[in-house]
N, C-alpha and C positions, 0 to 999 in steps of 0.2 A: 504494500500500500504506500503510495507516495505521500509526501508531506503536504502537498496541495489537496489531495483527495480527502484527508481527514476533516478539515474545516467544511468542505463541501458536504460531506456526509452528515456532519453535525447540523448544518443549516437545513438540510433536507429533513432530518429527523425532527427538528423544531417545527418546521412548516407542516410536516405530516401530523405531528401531535396537535397542532392548532386546527388542522382540517378535521381531525377526528373528534375535536371538542375536548381534548385532554389538556390543552394549554390555551390561554387567552390570546386572541389575535393581536391585541395591543402590545403584547410582550415581544413580538417579532420586530427585528431590526435588520437593516442591510440586506445581505444575500438571502436570509431566511424569509424576509418579507417579499422579496422579488420572486423567490421560488413559490411561495404560497399563492401569489397572484397569477403566475404564468404557467405553472405545471399542474398536470392532473394528479390524482392520488396514485395512480399506477406508476407514473413517472417518478414521483417522490419516493414511493416504496422501492423502486429499482435503485435509486441513488442512495437511499438511506441504509439499505441492508448491507451487512458486511460482506466482503469478498469471500469466496469459498475456496481460496487457494491455500488454506491452512494457516494463514497469519493469525486468525482469530481463535484458533483451537488452543485449549489448555494443554500444557505439556505435563506428562505424568511425573510425579515427584518420587 
């Protein structure tokens, strides 16, 4: 996961939470507000979910 991708994922997650009614819309700023206004829920879900390349998996201890 690139360093630029993490803030984009976080913004999409905030916008998605607002769309689902779990966060107030007035709380959104910058990129999250822009994503809320311009993207569909499906697009937000695709951006917000973590990559499946193994970066997010827990390592056994």
